[in-house]
C-alpha positions as CSV (number, residue, x, y, z in Angstrom):
1,M,-14.7,-12.7,-0.7
2,S,-13.9,-9.4,0.8
3,M,-13.8,-8.9,4.6
4,V,-14.5,-6.2,7.2
5,T,-11.2,-5.7,9.0
6,C,-10.1,-3.5,11.8
7,D,-6.5,-2.4,12.7
8,I,-6.1,-0.6,16.0
9,A,-3.2,0.2,18.3
10,M,-3.7,-0.4,22.0
11,S,-2.0,-0.5,25.3
12,V,-1.5,-3.7,27.3
13,D,-4.4,-2.6,29.6
14,G,-6.8,-2.2,26.7
15,Y,-6.8,1.5,25.9
16,V,-6.7,2.8,22.3
17,A,-6.7,6.5,23.3
18,G,-5.6,8.3,26.4
19,P,-7.7,10.7,28.6
20,N,-8.6,14.2,27.8
21,Q,-8.7,14.1,24.0
22,S,-8.5,17.6,22.5
23,L,-7.2,19.5,19.5
24,E,-3.7,19.4,21.0
25,N,-3.9,15.7,21.9
26,P,-6.1,14.0,19.3
27,I,-5.9,10.6,20.9
28,G,-5.5,11.7,24.5
29,E,-2.7,12.8,26.8
30,G,0.3,10.6,26.6
31,A,-1.1,8.2,24.0
32,E,0.2,9.3,20.6
33,D,3.9,8.7,21.2
34,R,3.4,5.6,23.4
35,L,0.9,3.7,21.3
36,H,2.2,4.5,17.8
37,R,6.0,4.7,18.2
38,W,6.4,1.5,16.3
39,M,4.9,3.1,13.2
40,F,7.4,6.0,13.0
41,E,10.5,4.6,14.6
42,Q,10.4,1.1,13.2
43,P,8.6,1.4,9.8
44,E,10.7,-1.2,8.0
45,A,10.3,-3.8,10.8
46,N,6.5,-3.3,10.7
47,A,6.1,-2.7,7.0
48,E,3.7,-5.6,6.4
49,E,1.3,-4.4,9.1
50,L,1.6,-0.7,8.0
51,E,0.7,-1.7,4.4
52,A,-2.3,-3.7,5.6
53,I,-3.7,-0.8,7.6
54,T,-4.3,1.3,4.5
55,A,-4.9,-1.5,2.0
56,A,-8.8,-1.5,2.2
57,G,-11.0,-0.3,-0.6
58,A,-13.1,1.8,1.8
59,F,-12.9,2.9,5.4
60,I,-15.3,3.7,8.3
61,M,-14.5,5.9,11.2
62,G,-16.3,7.8,14.0
63,R,-16.7,11.5,14.1
64,N,-14.2,11.7,17.0
65,M,-11.6,10.2,14.8
66,F,-12.3,12.7,12.0
67,G,-12.2,15.8,14.2
68,P,-12.4,17.4,17.6
69,D,-15.7,19.3,17.3
70,R,-18.9,17.9,18.8
71,G,-21.5,20.5,17.9
72,D,-22.2,22.0,14.5
73,W,-19.6,21.2,11.8
74,D,-16.6,23.5,11.4
75,L,-16.6,23.4,7.6
76,D,-13.0,24.5,7.5
77,W,-12.0,21.3,9.3
78,T,-11.0,18.5,6.9
79,G,-9.5,16.0,9.3
80,W,-6.2,15.5,11.2
81,W,-4.1,14.4,8.3
82,G,-3.5,17.5,6.2
83,D,-4.3,17.9,2.5
84,E,-3.6,14.3,1.6
85,P,-4.9,11.8,4.1
86,P,-3.4,8.3,4.1
87,Y,-6.5,6.5,3.0
88,H,-6.6,7.1,-0.7
89,A,-10.2,5.7,-0.8
90,P,-13.7,6.6,0.3
91,V,-14.0,7.1,4.0
92,Y,-17.5,7.0,5.7
93,V,-17.7,9.0,8.9
94,L,-20.4,8.2,11.4
95,A,-22.1,11.4,12.4
96,H,-25.3,12.8,14.0
97,R,-25.4,15.9,11.7
98,P,-25.3,15.9,7.9
99,R,-22.4,17.3,6.0
100,G,-21.5,17.3,2.3
101,P,-18.6,15.1,1.1
102,V,-15.1,16.5,1.6
103,E,-12.7,15.6,-1.3
104,M,-9.0,15.5,-0.5
105,R,-5.9,15.0,-2.5
106,G,-4.8,11.4,-3.3
107,G,-8.2,9.9,-3.7
108,T,-9.6,10.3,-0.2
109,T,-13.2,11.5,0.0
110,F,-14.9,11.8,3.4
111,H,-18.7,11.0,3.3
112,F,-20.8,11.6,6.4
113,V,-23.4,9.0,7.4
114,T,-26.2,9.9,9.8
115,D,-28.3,6.7,9.7
116,G,-26.1,4.2,11.6
117,I,-23.4,1.7,11.4
118,E,-25.2,-0.7,9.0
119,S,-25.8,2.0,6.5
120,A,-22.1,3.1,6.7
121,L,-21.0,-0.5,6.1
122,A,-23.4,-1.0,3.2
123,R,-22.1,2.2,1.5
124,A,-18.5,1.2,2.2
125,R,-19.0,-2.3,0.8
126,E,-20.5,-0.8,-2.4
127,A,-17.6,1.6,-2.8
128,A,-14.9,-1.0,-2.1
129,G,-16.2,-3.6,-4.6
130,D,-14.1,-6.7,-4.2
131,A,-11.7,-5.1,-1.8
132,D,-11.9,-5.2,2.0
133,V,-13.7,-2.6,4.2
134,A,-11.7,-1.3,7.2
135,V,-13.2,0.0,10.4
136,A,-10.5,2.5,11.3
137,G,-11.7,3.7,14.8
138,G,-11.9,5.1,17.3
139,A,-12.9,2.9,20.2
140,S,-16.6,3.6,20.3
141,T,-16.9,2.9,16.6
142,V,-14.9,-0.3,16.7
143,N,-16.9,-1.4,19.8
144,Q,-20.2,-0.8,18.0
145,Y,-19.1,-3.0,15.0
146,L,-17.8,-5.7,17.3
147,A,-21.0,-5.7,19.3
148,A,-23.0,-6.1,16.1
149,G,-20.8,-9.0,14.9
150,L,-19.7,-7.1,11.8
151,I,-15.9,-7.4,12.0
152,D,-14.4,-10.4,10.3
153,E,-10.8,-9.8,11.3
154,L,-9.5,-7.8,14.2
155,R,-5.8,-6.8,14.1
156,L,-4.6,-5.5,17.5
157,H,-1.2,-3.7,17.6
158,V,-0.3,-3.9,21.2
159,A,2.3,-1.5,22.5
160,P,4.1,-2.6,25.7
161,V,2.8,0.3,27.8
162,V,0.1,0.8,30.4
163,L,-2.0,4.0,29.9
164,G,-4.2,3.5,33.0
165,A,-7.1,5.6,31.6
166,G,-8.8,6.7,28.4
167,E,-10.9,5.0,25.7
168,R,-11.0,1.3,26.1
169,L,-11.5,-1.3,23.5
170,F,-14.2,-4.1,24.1
171,T,-16.4,-1.9,26.3
172,G,-20.0,-2.9,25.8
173,V,-19.4,-5.5,23.1
174,G,-20.9,-8.4,25.1
175,S,-19.3,-11.8,25.2
176,L,-17.0,-12.7,22.3
177,D,-14.7,-15.5,21.4
178,L,-11.6,-14.4,19.5
179,E,-10.2,-17.1,17.2
180,P,-6.4,-16.6,17.0
181,A,-5.3,-16.1,13.3
182,G,-1.8,-14.7,13.6
183,V,0.9,-13.2,15.9
184,R,4.1,-11.4,15.2
185,H,6.2,-9.0,17.3
186,T,9.0,-6.5,16.8
187,G,10.9,-4.4,19.3
188,M,8.0,-2.0,20.0
189,V,4.8,-3.8,19.3
190,T,3.1,-7.2,19.2
191,H,0.7,-7.7,16.3
192,L,-2.2,-10.0,17.2
193,T,-4.8,-11.1,14.6
194,Y,-8.2,-12.5,15.7
195,R,-11.4,-13.5,14.1
196,P,-14.2,-12.4,16.4
197,R,-17.1,-14.9,16.9
198,P,-20.2,-14.8,19.2
199,A,-19.5,-16.6,22.4
200,R,-20.8,-20.2,22.5
């Protein structure tokens, strides 16, 4: 049976984005290089995890992860990733304002969902078929799905850094038990896999 997964890089002190996110600093000041070095400087050592990040049949993300604007849509904006995003599958973006689908090269189409996380998940499951659905981020989106008990497997990629401020994972999720399901480390990151469960 397919699962709902989540891969997210984080600091040791629990931040998945730094402070002052902007067009120039999409995941906050000081975060991009420090949280994601392992992806770019050690791709061979982390090949298994990198492949798993984009292996889902459909993805869900928040508007903040899709782009920097908060008001009306900038219809010229098609995401941070250029003409061919890495997803190669349908991506469902949680939003407050409607927008038509945005088709990109390589099979990625961004769909904008205005009626909540359950609706986005239902649409993503239908699109994914027997494949997994991945909650891609950012922090607020992951926290909403954790709080609702809708993530089956949480894969934390913990960089050995302390950010000190920013967007924190596990904020507002309530009490959870995390069943360990795997651990591996390389020189720049520790990969932790958990199965979230409601606290007993």
